[in-house]
C-alpha positions as CSV (number, residue, x, y, z in Angstrom):
1,M,21.3,-14.6,72.9
2,S,23.1,-17.9,72.8
3,H,21.9,-21.1,74.5
4,I,21.3,-20.6,78.2
5,S,22.5,-23.2,80.6
6,W,20.9,-22.5,84.0
7,Q,22.7,-23.7,87.2
8,K,21.4,-24.3,90.7
9,S,23.3,-24.4,93.9
10,S,24.1,-27.9,95.2
11,H,22.7,-26.5,98.6
12,S,19.2,-25.9,97.0
13,P,16.4,-27.9,98.4
14,E,14.8,-30.5,96.2
15,G,12.0,-29.3,93.9
16,N,11.7,-25.9,92.2
17,T,12.4,-23.6,95.1
18,C,15.8,-22.0,94.4
19,V,17.5,-19.2,92.5
20,E,19.2,-20.2,89.3
21,I,22.0,-18.4,87.5
22,A,23.3,-18.4,84.0
23,A,25.8,-16.4,81.8
24,A,24.6,-15.2,78.4
25,D,26.7,-12.9,76.2
26,D,28.1,-10.2,78.6
27,V,25.4,-10.4,81.2
28,I,24.6,-12.6,84.2
29,L,21.0,-13.9,84.4
30,L,19.1,-14.7,87.6
31,R,15.7,-16.3,88.0
32,E,13.7,-18.3,90.5
33,S,13.1,-21.8,89.4
34,D,9.4,-21.7,90.4
35,N,8.9,-18.6,88.2
36,P,11.3,-19.1,85.3
37,E,9.7,-16.6,82.9
38,K,10.9,-13.7,85.1
39,V,14.6,-13.1,84.6
40,I,16.7,-10.3,85.9
41,T,20.1,-9.3,84.6
42,T,23.2,-7.9,86.2
43,S,26.9,-7.5,85.3
44,R,29.7,-9.8,86.4
45,T,31.2,-6.9,88.5
46,K,27.9,-6.4,90.4
47,L,27.5,-10.2,90.9
48,E,31.0,-10.4,92.2
49,A,30.3,-7.6,94.7
50,L,27.2,-9.5,96.0
51,I,29.1,-12.8,96.4
52,L,31.9,-11.1,98.3
53,G,29.3,-9.5,100.6
54,V,27.6,-12.8,101.1
55,K,30.9,-14.5,101.9
56,A,31.7,-11.7,104.4
57,G,28.5,-12.3,106.2
58,E,27.0,-8.9,105.3
59,F,23.6,-10.5,104.5
60,D,23.3,-13.0,107.3
61,H,20.6,-11.0,109.0
62,F,18.2,-12.0,106.1
63,T,18.5,-15.7,107.0
64,A,18.6,-15.6,110.8
């Protein structure tokens, strides 16, 4: 796997309490910054579907 450059949202609170994302080879990597050794992978297509659902408000009930 090539060098991994993790990215946090600019909306993340200060400290290590956010989800980070990176691209490596042909997969998308996700981890929580306060537990960086546990990484999950997904495809770009599945991440795109999730992002579209978030933008459409399909997951708003999780934050209300």
